[in-house]
C-alpha positions as CSV (number, residue, x, y, z in Angstrom):
1,M,-22.0,-21.1,28.8
2,N,-25.1,-19.7,30.6
3,T,-23.3,-19.5,33.9
4,A,-20.5,-17.5,32.3
5,T,-23.0,-15.2,30.6
6,T,-24.8,-14.6,33.9
7,E,-21.6,-13.8,35.7
8,I,-20.6,-11.3,33.0
9,D,-24.1,-9.7,33.1
10,E,-23.9,-9.3,36.9
11,E,-20.4,-7.7,36.6
12,L,-21.5,-5.1,34.0
13,P,-23.1,-2.0,35.5
14,R,-26.5,-1.2,34.2
15,L,-26.9,2.2,32.5
16,L,-30.4,2.8,33.8
17,P,-32.0,1.5,37.0
18,G,-34.9,-0.9,36.8
19,D,-36.3,-2.8,33.8
20,F,-35.1,-1.3,30.5
21,A,-38.7,-1.4,29.1
22,I,-39.9,1.2,31.6
23,W,-37.5,3.7,30.1
24,F,-39.3,3.5,26.7
25,F,-42.5,4.3,28.6
26,I,-40.9,7.1,30.6
27,F,-39.3,8.7,27.5
28,A,-42.7,8.5,25.7
29,E,-44.4,10.2,28.7
30,L,-41.8,12.9,28.9
31,L,-42.2,13.6,25.2
32,V,-46.0,14.0,25.7
33,F,-45.4,16.4,28.6
34,A,-42.7,18.3,26.7
35,I,-45.1,18.9,23.8
36,A,-47.8,20.1,26.3
37,F,-45.3,22.4,28.0
38,I,-44.1,23.9,24.7
39,S,-47.7,24.4,23.6
40,Y,-48.4,26.2,26.9
41,A,-45.4,28.4,26.5
42,V,-46.3,29.3,22.9
43,V,-49.9,30.2,23.8
44,R,-48.8,32.0,26.9
45,I,-46.5,34.3,24.8
46,Q,-49.5,35.2,22.7
47,N,-51.7,35.9,25.8
48,V,-49.3,37.2,28.4
49,D,-51.7,39.6,30.2
50,M,-54.5,37.0,30.5
51,F,-52.1,34.3,31.7
52,N,-50.6,36.7,34.2
53,Q,-54.0,37.7,35.5
54,Y,-55.4,34.3,36.0
55,Q,-52.2,32.8,37.2
56,L,-52.6,35.0,40.3
57,T,-55.8,33.1,41.1
58,L,-53.9,29.9,41.7
59,N,-53.0,28.8,45.2
60,R,-49.2,29.0,45.1
61,E,-48.9,27.8,48.7
62,L,-50.7,24.6,47.9
63,G,-48.6,24.2,44.8
64,A,-45.4,24.7,46.8
65,A,-46.7,22.2,49.5
66,N,-47.4,19.7,46.7
67,T,-43.9,20.2,45.4
68,L,-42.4,19.5,48.8
69,L,-44.6,16.4,49.2
70,L,-43.5,14.9,45.8
71,I,-39.8,15.7,46.4
72,T,-40.1,14.1,49.9
73,A,-41.9,11.1,48.4
74,S,-39.0,10.6,45.9
75,Y,-36.5,10.8,48.8
76,F,-38.4,8.1,50.6
77,V,-38.4,5.9,47.4
78,V,-34.6,6.4,47.3
79,R,-34.4,5.3,50.9
80,A,-36.5,2.2,50.1
81,I,-34.1,1.2,47.4
82,H,-31.1,1.8,49.7
83,A,-32.8,-0.4,52.3
84,I,-33.6,-3.3,49.9
85,R,-30.0,-3.2,48.7
86,L,-29.0,-3.9,52.3
87,D,-31.6,-6.7,52.4
88,D,-33.6,-4.7,54.9
89,V,-37.1,-5.5,53.6
90,K,-38.9,-4.1,56.7
91,S,-37.3,-0.7,56.2
92,C,-37.9,-0.8,52.5
93,V,-41.6,-1.4,53.1
94,R,-41.8,1.5,55.7
95,W,-40.1,3.9,53.3
96,L,-42.5,2.9,50.5
97,Y,-45.5,3.5,52.7
98,A,-44.1,6.9,53.7
99,S,-43.8,7.7,50.0
100,L,-47.4,6.6,49.5
101,A,-48.5,8.8,52.3
102,C,-46.8,11.8,50.6
103,G,-48.5,10.9,47.3
104,S,-51.8,10.7,49.1
105,G,-51.1,14.2,50.6
106,F,-50.4,15.5,47.1
107,L,-53.7,14.1,45.8
108,L,-55.6,15.5,48.7
109,L,-54.2,19.0,48.3
110,K,-54.7,19.0,44.6
111,S,-58.3,17.8,45.0
112,L,-58.9,20.7,47.4
113,E,-57.5,23.1,44.8
114,Y,-59.7,21.6,42.1
115,Y,-62.7,21.8,44.4
116,D,-62.1,25.5,44.9
117,K,-61.9,26.1,41.2
118,F,-64.9,24.0,40.2
119,S,-67.0,25.5,43.0
120,E,-66.3,28.9,41.4
121,G,-67.7,27.6,38.1
122,I,-64.2,27.3,36.5
123,G,-63.7,24.6,34.0
124,L,-61.8,23.7,30.8
125,S,-64.0,26.1,28.7
126,T,-63.6,29.1,31.1
127,N,-60.6,30.5,29.2
128,T,-57.3,29.4,27.6
129,F,-55.3,29.7,30.8
130,Y,-57.7,27.5,32.8
131,M,-57.9,25.0,29.9
132,F,-54.1,24.6,30.1
133,Y,-54.0,24.7,33.9
134,L,-56.6,22.0,34.3
135,S,-55.4,19.8,31.4
136,L,-51.8,19.8,32.5
137,T,-52.4,19.4,36.2
138,M,-55.1,16.7,35.8
139,F,-52.9,14.8,33.4
140,H,-50.2,14.9,36.0
141,F,-52.7,14.0,38.7
142,L,-53.5,10.8,36.8
143,H,-49.8,10.0,36.6
144,V,-49.5,10.4,40.4
145,I,-52.3,7.9,40.8
146,L,-50.7,5.4,38.5
147,G,-47.3,5.9,40.3
148,M,-49.0,5.2,43.6
149,I,-50.7,2.1,42.2
150,I,-47.2,0.9,41.1
151,L,-45.7,1.7,44.5
152,L,-48.6,-0.1,46.3
153,A,-48.1,-3.2,44.1
154,I,-44.3,-3.1,45.0
155,V,-45.1,-2.8,48.7
156,I,-47.4,-5.7,48.6
157,K,-44.8,-7.9,46.8
158,A,-42.1,-6.7,49.2
159,Q,-44.2,-7.6,52.2
160,R,-44.6,-11.1,50.8
161,G,-40.8,-11.5,50.4
162,G,-40.7,-10.8,46.7
163,Y,-37.6,-8.6,46.8
164,S,-34.2,-9.0,48.2
165,A,-30.7,-7.5,48.0
166,Q,-30.1,-9.8,45.0
167,D,-33.4,-9.3,43.3
168,H,-34.9,-5.8,43.5
169,I,-35.2,-4.7,39.9
170,G,-39.0,-4.3,40.3
171,I,-38.5,-1.7,43.0
172,E,-36.0,0.2,40.9
173,T,-38.5,0.1,38.0
174,G,-41.3,1.5,40.0
175,A,-38.9,4.1,41.5
176,S,-37.9,5.2,38.1
177,Y,-41.5,5.9,37.1
178,W,-42.1,7.7,40.4
179,H,-39.1,10.0,39.8
180,M,-40.5,10.8,36.3
181,V,-43.8,11.9,37.9
182,D,-41.8,14.1,40.4
183,L,-39.7,15.6,37.6
184,V,-42.7,16.6,35.6
185,W,-44.2,18.4,38.6
186,I,-41.0,20.2,39.3
187,I,-41.2,21.6,35.8
188,L,-45.0,22.1,35.8
189,F,-45.2,24.0,39.1
190,P,-43.0,27.0,38.2
191,L,-44.2,27.0,34.6
192,V,-47.9,27.3,35.5
193,Y,-47.9,28.8,39.0
194,I,-44.9,31.1,39.1
195,I,-43.2,32.2,35.9
196,R,-44.6,35.5,34.7
């Protein structure tokens, strides 16, 4: 009976990649970000001139570079999944390290951006715009760090032979979380840096 059930389970396509439990966490995280983004939009409508003025003080070039880094990191994660499905563990590991390099680049550029703002004396209490800018981007920054920790744990397990073409749900789980981090930035960047 167990063998038949296992064969049926293997034949049925999964609706979502990775472990189903991660999707509860992802949806909860997306809900939190959605509430924050809606709050930002509502307050912005009430303070358009101030938000437009201080939005111009943000470094759009660094924001765009960070967008490119996260999209590239997500592409590398997709390549890692493709490699492990072909049972090419070495390529999978290389793609994951490339993704981690992009994530590190994001953290470095964002830290430089924060350094510039903090050295100018800007903080959460400076004004409403900076309160939202710092809160939203720092919350996302922490999610990038968590995503990188997850990817690093996956790389270490992959290097030790923990994944194969038949057993790679852990990689898909970590990739799903990483894509959520990327998606949030793709919304956050234009919302805070560009839309006027």
